[in-house]
N, C-alpha and C positions, 0 to 999 in steps of 0.2 A: 207784212209781206208783199213783195213786188209781184204783181199779176204775171201768170205765165202766158207767154204768146209764141207764135210761130213753131208749133209742135205737131200739127196735123199731119204732115208728111212723114213724121217718125212713126206714126200709128199704121199707115198703110205701107210702110217700107216692108220689101219681101222678107228681109231677115226677121224683122219684128213679127210678121205674120207666120213665119215658119216657127219661131219660138213660141208664139201663142198656140199653134197646133200641138207642139210637143207638150206644153203645160196643161192644155185643156184635155188632152187624151190620157193623161196618167191614170192608171188603174182602170181604163176604158177601152184597152186595145181590142177586146172581143166584140165590142159593139158594132153593128152592122154600118151605121154612119161613119164611125171612125175608120173602119176597114175601107169604106168607099173613098174617103179622102186619102188615106194611105196608098190606094192603088194608083192615083194620079195627083200627088200633091201639088205640083206646079199648076195644074190645070185649075183645080178648086181655089187655090190661093190667088191666082191671077183674076179669076172671076170676082172673088171678094174684093180684091184690091181695085178693080175697075169700078165696082159699085161704090166703093169709098171715094174714089177720086171724083167719080161723076155725081156723087151724092144722091145715087139712086137706091142705096141700101135702105131696106125697111125691115124692121124686126118681125120675124115670123109669128105665127099664131102660137099661143101658149097651150100646153096640155094642162088642164087643171084638175087637180084630185085632192082628196082629203087624206090626212095621216093623223092617227091618234097617238099622242105622247102622254102616257099616263092618264090624267083626267082632261087634258086639253085635246082639242081637235084643231089642227091647223090646215088651213087652205094652202096648198103648195102649187107652184107654177113651174112647168118645165118647158124649156125652149129646145129646138133641134140643135144637135151638135153643130152642124153646118148649115148656114153661115154664122149663127148668132153667138155660140159659145166662143169660137175662135175670135169673133169680132170683139166681144166683150174682154177677152183676155188681151187682146192686142191694145185696146184702150187703156185698161188698168196698168199694163206693164210700163206705159209711158207716163201716165199721170200719177201713179201711186207713189214713187219715190220722191216727186216733188211736193205733193200734197201732205204726205206723211210728216214732213217737217213741221207742219202747222198744228199737228196733235199734240196734246200732253203726253207725258210718258206713260201715265197709268190709266190708258184705255187699252181695252184688248179685244180679242175676237177678229178673225178675218184679217189680221195683219201679219207680216212675216216676222217669226220670232216672238210673237206677243199673243200667245195662247193661254189656255187656263192654268198651266203650271208655272208660267212668269207670274200671273195674277196671284196664284198660291204663294210663291216665294215673297212678293211684295207685302201681301197681307199678313203673312206669317212674321215677317221682319217688323211690320208695323206694330204688331201686337205685343212686341217686346217693351214698347212705350206704354206701359200698363195705366199710368194716369191719364195720358192723352187719348187712349183708346177705351176708356171706361165705359162709354155709351156708343151705341151704334144706330144710325138711321139708315134704314134699308129702303130703297124705292124701287118700284116697278111700274113701268109706263103701260097704260092700258092700250092693248092692241097697236103696238108700236108701228110695225111695218104698214099695216093698212091705214094708220093715222097721218103718215108723213104727207105733208102738203107739197104738191108738184111745184107751186109758184115759189115757195120759201126755198126748196131745195135747188131750184134753178137759180135763185138769187144768190145762194150760198156758193154754188159753182161759179157764178159771175164774178164773185169777189175774189176768186182764186185764179181764174183763167180768162183771158182776154181774146184767145183765138176763136174767131167766130166759127170756123170749121169744126172745131173740137165740140163747141158748144151746140152746134147743130146735131152732132152724133149723140152727144149726152142727152139732149132734149128728145131725139127720136126714141131713145131707150126708156127715159122717164115716162114719156107719154104713150108707151106701148100697152099701158093698163090704163083704165079710166080714172082711177084714184089709188092713193098709197104706192108702195113699191112692193113688188112681188117677192114673197118668200120662196127660196130656191134659185133666185136669179144671182148670178155672180156678181153683177154690177150692183145689185141691192145691198150686198154685204158692206162693200165700200161706201155706198151712199148713206146706209145706216149709221156707220161710224162718224162720217162727216157731219151729218144732220145736227149731231148734239155736241159738235167740237166747240162751238161758241159758249155753249152752256158749260162745258167743261172748265174753260178759261174763266168764266164768270165766277164759278164755285172756288176755283184755286186762287184767283187773282184779286177779285173783289171781296168774296165772302171769307177769304183766308182760310179755306179748308186744307190743312196739311195732309190729313189722310183721307184722300178721296180716290175711290176706285170705280171704274165703270167697264163692264163687260157687255158691249152693245147697249141694250137698255136696262140692264140690271145695275143699280148704282148703290154703292155702299159708302158711308161717310162716318169716320169715327170722330168723337170729341170727348172731352173730359166733363162737359156741361150738358146735362139733359135738357135744360131750359133753352140753351143755344140751339140745339138739334130740333126742338119743336118749333121754335121761331122760324128756323132755317127752312123746315118743311113747308111752312105756310108760304115762305118767299119763292121756294122752288115751284111750288104749284102755280103761283101767280106768274113766275117767269116763263115757265113752259107753255103755259095756256096763252099768254100774251104774244110771246115771240115765235113760238113754234107750233102753236095750235095743237098741243099735246095735253093729255089728261093723265095724271098719276092715278093708280088705283086707290080707292077710298080708304082702305084699312092703313092707318098710320103705324109705322113700325119703328118705334124708338124703344130700345131695350138695353139692359146691362149685358155687355159683351160676353163676359165670362161665365155668367150663371146660366144663361140661356144658350149661348154658343151661336155662331154665325154660320148659316147654311148659304154657301156661296161656291160658285165654279165647280160644283159636284162634290164638295167636302163639307164638313161641319167642323168650324174651328172653335176650339175651347183654349184655356189658358195655356196649357202645356200639352194638349192632345189633339191630334187632328184624325178626324174619322170620315170614312165615306158617307156621302148622303144616304139616308135609309133606303130610299127607293132604288138607289144604284146597287147598294149591297144586296138588296132583296133579289134584284134582277140577276146580279152575279151568281148567287146561291142556286137560282132556278135554272140558269142556262149551264153552269158547270155541271150540276147534278144530271141534267138531261144528256149532256156530251159523255159523261162517265158512263151512263147506263147504255148509250149508243155503242161506245167502244167495247164495253164489257160483252156486249151481244155478238162481238165478232166482226163488226163493221169498222172500216178505217177512219181515221180522222179526216174530215173534208177541209179544204182550203179555208172556207168561211169559219169553220170551227176553230181551226188553227189561230187565224187572225183574231177571233173573239177572245181566246184564251190570253193571247198576248197583249191585246188591249186592256183587259181587266188587270193583268199582271202589272201593266204600266201605271194603272191608276192606283194600285194597291202600294206601289213603289213610294208613293208621295204621302203616305198616312200610316198610322199606327194599327195596321190590321194584320199583323204576322199571323195570328191564329186563324184568320180567314182564309189566308193563302195556304197555310199547312193543311187545312181541312178540306178545301174545295179545289185548289189548283195543284198542289203537289202530288196527289193521286193520279193526275193525268200526265205526269211527266214521261212514263214509258211510251205513251201513245205520241207524245211531242217528239220524243227522241226517234221513234220509228218513222214519223212523217219527215223529219228532217234528214234522216239517213236515205229515205226513198228519193227525196229531191236531190241529194248529192249524187246518187247513182244515175239519175237522169241526166245530170249536168256533165257527167264524165264522157 
């Protein structure tokens, strides 16, 4: 790929900054920071533009907090909406369409049109090749975001981009934390994908892995030979340690695909049956039962509850859980209808 140059002016272009503000504010219009910018958009965007032109922009301080997800505790980093989230959107809007062309097709997460459901479709399609997907190697990288090397990440960007002003902005964001890349940072999502792109190509082109899928740092490889996958696992560990300073979790996972089932992107894939991940199904039951009790007590459905119901309904749509929907979501339909009618009346 020819390196990208002469694009910095596109990042601070006012039309791009306005689009960045519109994208960054989605579902956040009630936030005080967003309303502040909305009250005088040109003033704030011109200030951001000036800081980018003069290269005086500096990433703001992060708010750091911990969030428990199942048994995991993640350290999350949050930046102010202005100027940082708008700035990162402005950067990604310009470089993403160019850099996305360098990624393999079967990498997902934080990419337009490449979410868990596309991964679902591709894995489901692959499993029709029963002999070639007889065994599965599943890899999970240890503390992926905190382990990403600043120097290596900068080198990767420099192999793609030659515009020194863009590289200055990228370096500024990368070096805004002492090590790794921060979970919760919009730019980190793209950087996390790009960091493993060379590894993706190595697996597909050098190791000839036909059925290879990556959702950020969760990697799945199918093959007809168990022995091949064991050897590949050793080579992958060596490659990641040598080239990217990453460590794969110690527990080796090579198993028969159809007897054990593949737990991936929120689903469990069996031969001709796809189920929700056990933890997702358990959470669904708990939340829907709680919402039902709340509504039966006479309280109206809240917007968050309405969105939660629709979210789980979307997950169920892609798997064989008709009974789960009938038992836990269908009884909520009268409350959903009431909510929809009230919204329509307000819009009239």
